[in-house]
C-alpha positions as CSV (number, residue, x, y, z in Angstrom):
1,X,21.5,-13.7,4.5
2,X,20.3,-13.8,1.1
3,X,16.7,-14.6,0.1
4,X,15.8,-17.2,-2.3
5,X,16.4,-15.9,-5.9
6,X,14.3,-17.9,-8.1
7,X,10.7,-17.3,-8.3
8,X,8.3,-20.2,-8.6
9,X,5.6,-20.0,-11.7
10,X,2.7,-21.7,-10.3
11,X,0.8,-20.8,-13.7
12,X,0.8,-18.2,-16.2
13,X,-1.1,-15.8,-13.7
14,X,1.1,-16.4,-10.3
15,X,4.3,-16.2,-9.8
16,X,5.5,-16.9,-5.8
17,X,8.2,-14.7,-5.3
18,X,8.0,-11.9,-7.4
19,X,7.4,-8.3,-6.2
20,X,3.5,-8.7,-6.2
21,X,2.6,-10.6,-3.3
22,X,0.6,-14.0,-3.0
23,X,-2.5,-14.6,-1.3
24,X,-3.9,-17.9,-0.4
25,X,-7.3,-17.5,0.9
26,X,-10.4,-19.8,1.3
27,X,-12.7,-21.5,4.2
28,X,-10.7,-23.9,6.2
29,X,-12.8,-26.7,5.1
30,X,-14.8,-27.1,1.7
31,X,-18.1,-27.3,3.4
32,X,-20.1,-26.7,0.2
33,X,-19.9,-25.5,-3.1
34,X,-21.9,-22.2,-2.2
35,X,-19.9,-21.1,0.3
36,X,-16.6,-21.9,-1.5
37,X,-17.9,-19.9,-4.6
38,X,-19.0,-16.9,-2.1
39,X,-15.4,-17.1,-0.6
40,X,-13.7,-17.2,-4.0
41,X,-15.6,-14.5,-5.7
42,X,-15.1,-12.0,-2.7
43,X,-11.2,-13.0,-2.5
44,X,-10.6,-13.0,-6.3
45,X,-12.2,-9.4,-6.5
46,X,-10.7,-7.9,-3.8
47,X,-7.4,-9.3,-4.9
48,X,-7.6,-7.8,-8.1
49,X,-8.7,-4.3,-6.6
50,X,-5.3,-4.3,-4.2
51,X,-3.0,-6.0,-6.9
52,X,-2.4,-9.3,-5.0
53,X,-1.9,-12.8,-6.9
54,X,-5.0,-15.1,-5.3
55,X,-4.6,-18.7,-4.8
56,X,-8.2,-20.1,-3.8
57,X,-7.3,-22.5,-0.6
58,X,-10.0,-24.8,0.6
59,X,-9.4,-28.8,2.1
60,X,-11.6,-31.7,1.0
61,X,-10.2,-33.8,4.0
62,X,-9.3,-32.5,7.3
63,X,-7.2,-35.8,8.1
64,X,-5.5,-34.2,11.4
65,X,-8.6,-33.3,13.5
66,X,-8.3,-33.5,17.3
67,X,-11.5,-35.7,17.4
68,X,-12.7,-38.3,15.4
69,X,-16.1,-36.7,15.7
70,X,-14.9,-33.5,14.1
71,X,-16.2,-32.5,10.6
72,X,-13.4,-33.2,8.1
73,X,-14.7,-32.3,4.5
74,X,-16.4,-33.7,1.6
75,X,-13.9,-36.3,0.9
76,X,-11.8,-36.8,-2.0
77,X,-14.5,-37.3,-4.9
78,X,-16.5,-34.7,-4.0
79,X,-13.7,-32.2,-3.3
80,X,-12.1,-32.9,-6.7
81,X,-16.0,-32.4,-8.4
82,X,-16.1,-29.2,-6.3
83,X,-12.7,-27.6,-7.1
84,X,-13.3,-28.7,-10.7
85,X,-16.7,-27.0,-11.0
86,X,-14.9,-23.6,-8.9
87,X,-12.0,-23.4,-11.5
88,X,-14.3,-23.6,-14.3
89,X,-16.9,-20.9,-13.1
90,X,-14.6,-18.7,-11.6
91,X,-11.1,-19.2,-13.3
92,X,-9.3,-19.6,-10.0
93,X,-6.0,-20.9,-9.0
94,X,-6.7,-23.4,-6.2
95,X,-4.6,-24.8,-3.6
96,X,-5.3,-27.9,-1.5
97,X,-4.2,-30.5,1.0
98,X,-2.8,-34.1,0.3
99,X,-2.1,-36.4,3.2
100,X,-1.4,-39.5,1.3
101,X,0.7,-40.4,-1.5
102,X,-2.0,-41.9,-3.5
103,X,-3.8,-38.7,-3.4
104,X,-1.5,-36.7,-5.4
105,X,-1.9,-37.7,-8.9
106,X,-5.5,-37.3,-8.8
107,X,-5.6,-34.0,-7.2
108,X,-3.1,-32.8,-9.4
109,X,-5.4,-33.3,-12.0
110,X,-7.5,-30.2,-11.0
111,X,-5.6,-28.0,-8.6
112,X,-2.5,-25.6,-9.1
113,X,-0.8,-26.1,-5.8
114,X,-0.2,-29.3,-3.6
115,X,0.2,-28.8,-0.1
116,X,1.8,-30.7,2.3
117,X,0.6,-30.4,6.0
118,X,2.7,-29.4,8.8
119,X,2.4,-32.5,10.4
120,X,3.6,-34.3,7.3
121,X,6.5,-32.2,6.0
122,X,9.1,-35.2,6.9
123,X,7.1,-37.9,4.9
124,X,9.4,-38.5,2.5
125,X,7.1,-40.7,0.2
126,X,4.6,-37.8,0.1
127,X,6.8,-35.0,-0.6
128,X,8.1,-37.3,-3.5
129,X,4.6,-38.1,-4.9
130,X,3.6,-34.6,-4.9
131,X,6.8,-33.8,-6.8
132,X,6.4,-36.2,-9.2
133,X,3.2,-34.7,-10.3
134,X,4.8,-31.7,-11.9
135,X,2.7,-29.1,-9.8
136,X,3.6,-26.5,-7.7
137,X,4.0,-27.9,-4.0
138,X,3.7,-25.8,-0.9
139,X,5.6,-27.4,2.2
140,X,4.3,-26.3,5.5
141,X,6.9,-26.1,8.4
142,X,6.0,-28.6,11.2
143,X,5.4,-27.1,14.3
144,X,8.1,-29.2,15.8
145,X,10.9,-28.6,13.0
146,X,13.7,-26.0,12.8
147,X,13.8,-23.8,10.2
148,X,16.9,-24.8,8.8
149,X,15.5,-28.6,8.6
150,X,13.2,-27.5,5.9
151,X,15.6,-27.3,3.5
152,X,15.5,-31.0,3.1
153,X,12.0,-30.8,2.5
154,X,12.9,-28.6,-0.4
155,X,15.3,-31.3,-1.6
156,X,13.0,-34.1,-1.5
157,X,10.4,-32.3,-3.5
158,X,13.3,-31.1,-6.1
159,X,14.8,-34.5,-6.3
160,X,11.9,-35.6,-8.5
161,X,13.4,-32.9,-10.9
162,X,10.3,-30.4,-10.1
163,X,12.0,-27.0,-8.9
164,X,8.2,-25.6,-8.5
165,X,8.4,-25.8,-4.4
166,X,7.4,-22.9,-1.8
167,X,7.5,-23.1,1.9
168,X,5.1,-21.9,4.6
169,X,5.4,-20.9,8.2
170,X,3.0,-21.3,10.9
171,X,4.3,-20.8,14.2
172,X,6.3,-23.4,16.5
173,X,4.7,-25.3,19.6
174,X,5.4,-23.8,22.6
175,X,4.2,-25.6,25.6
176,X,0.9,-27.5,25.5
177,X,-2.1,-26.1,23.2
178,X,0.1,-22.8,22.0
179,X,2.4,-21.8,19.3
180,X,4.4,-19.0,18.9
181,X,6.3,-17.5,15.4
182,X,10.0,-16.9,15.9
183,X,10.3,-14.5,12.9
184,X,14.1,-15.5,12.2
185,X,12.5,-18.7,10.5
186,X,11.1,-16.4,7.8
187,X,14.7,-15.1,6.5
188,X,16.3,-18.3,7.4
189,X,14.0,-20.5,5.3
190,X,13.5,-17.8,2.5
191,X,17.5,-19.2,1.5
192,X,16.0,-22.3,0.5
193,X,12.4,-21.1,-1.4
194,X,10.1,-18.5,-1.3
195,X,8.1,-18.2,1.8
196,X,4.6,-17.7,2.8
197,X,3.4,-16.4,6.2
198,X,0.4,-18.4,7.7
199,X,-1.7,-15.7,9.4
200,X,-4.4,-17.4,11.0
201,X,-2.7,-20.8,11.9
202,X,-0.3,-19.2,13.5
203,X,-2.9,-17.4,16.1
204,X,-4.3,-21.3,16.1
205,X,-4.4,-23.1,19.8
206,X,-4.2,-26.8,19.1
207,X,-6.4,-29.2,20.5
208,X,-7.5,-26.2,23.6
209,X,-11.1,-26.1,22.9
210,X,-11.9,-29.3,24.3
211,X,-12.0,-31.8,21.5
212,X,-11.0,-29.2,19.0
213,X,-9.2,-26.4,18.3
214,X,-9.2,-22.9,19.2
215,X,-7.4,-19.8,18.3
216,X,-7.3,-16.2,19.1
217,X,-7.7,-13.9,15.7
218,X,-7.5,-10.8,17.6
219,X,-3.3,-11.3,17.4
220,X,-3.7,-12.1,13.7
221,X,-3.1,-8.3,12.7
222,X,0.1,-7.8,15.1
223,X,1.6,-11.3,13.4
224,X,0.7,-10.3,9.8
225,X,2.2,-7.0,9.8
226,X,5.5,-8.2,11.8
227,X,5.7,-11.0,8.5
228,X,5.0,-8.2,6.2
229,X,7.8,-6.3,7.7
230,X,10.3,-8.8,7.9
231,X,9.9,-10.0,4.5
232,X,7.8,-12.9,2.9
233,X,6.6,-13.7,-0.4
234,X,2.8,-13.9,0.2
235,X,0.2,-14.7,2.9
236,X,-2.1,-17.6,3.7
237,X,-5.2,-16.7,5.8
238,X,-8.2,-18.5,6.0
239,X,-11.3,-16.7,5.9
240,X,-15.2,-17.5,6.2
241,X,-18.3,-15.2,5.9
242,X,-19.1,-16.4,9.6
243,X,-16.1,-18.1,11.4
244,X,-18.6,-18.8,14.3
245,X,-20.5,-20.9,12.0
246,X,-17.5,-22.7,10.8
247,X,-16.9,-26.1,10.9
248,X,-13.1,-26.2,11.3
249,X,-11.0,-23.4,12.5
250,X,-13.6,-21.2,13.2
251,X,-11.8,-19.3,16.1
252,X,-8.9,-17.9,14.1
253,X,-10.5,-17.2,10.8
254,X,-10.9,-13.8,9.7
255,X,-14.3,-12.8,8.4
256,X,-15.1,-12.3,5.1
257,X,-16.4,-8.9,5.6
258,X,-13.0,-7.7,7.2
259,X,-10.7,-9.3,4.6
260,X,-10.3,-6.0,2.4
261,X,-9.3,-3.9,5.4
262,X,-6.9,-6.4,6.6
263,X,-4.9,-7.0,3.3
264,X,-4.8,-3.4,2.9
265,X,-3.2,-3.3,6.1
266,X,-0.5,-5.8,5.4
267,X,0.3,-4.2,1.9
268,X,1.2,-0.9,3.7
269,X,3.8,-2.9,5.7
270,X,4.8,-5.1,2.7
271,X,5.4,-2.1,0.8
272,X,8.0,-0.9,3.3
273,X,9.9,-3.8,3.1
274,X,9.9,-3.9,-0.4
275,X,11.4,-0.3,-0.6
276,X,14.2,-1.2,1.5
């Protein structure tokens, strides 16, 4: 089983699928500019020190929250302004989710990567609209999808003439309120596109916290090391200075103050796989 051999060039600074791993990291929701700036500055510095390629991630709208009363984010207009300011001040590459076809062109004016949420990975119109922007597209594997079937999402994006697409693994539904990672999915999907491993959503417990999702971040190091050893092209890790106060996905996020050591650990296992 061979891995995909065509790296995806996001921009002049980021190539997904090169020998240098990509880190996609940031707070789950763009709660404020100050929070995003703090995380972006710290993660950029850590990534430069450890020789990772860094893409900042946050969401302007968490459209699939469990409860209608849960915090969703600043919305499209304010989110675009936030990302534009962040990019200008910190010179960051940025990834964010799109949930509707009509959002794609507007978001593509500012960000470098349009992310298709896992629940929407089969939505043909959304995948095609994202592909038509010409920007890089990250398709997250649906918790209900066989890894082999992710090739069709890749094909939908590429049908627009846009070859810049990669995939993200984030665990599969295992009964109620639980996810499990099948590591066979990594080499299977890597046949179709570069693959990122989503560390923190893989330890999420969807809807398990009484109207919101729970999570068990204590398992994140084990899953991350396993993915690095199996072989991936990068890692998706949501982080926050104080996850207990985060407005979305706090239970599974890695504290910002622990990220440097967390990435050092991943790097050791990544180098083992790279040296095979």
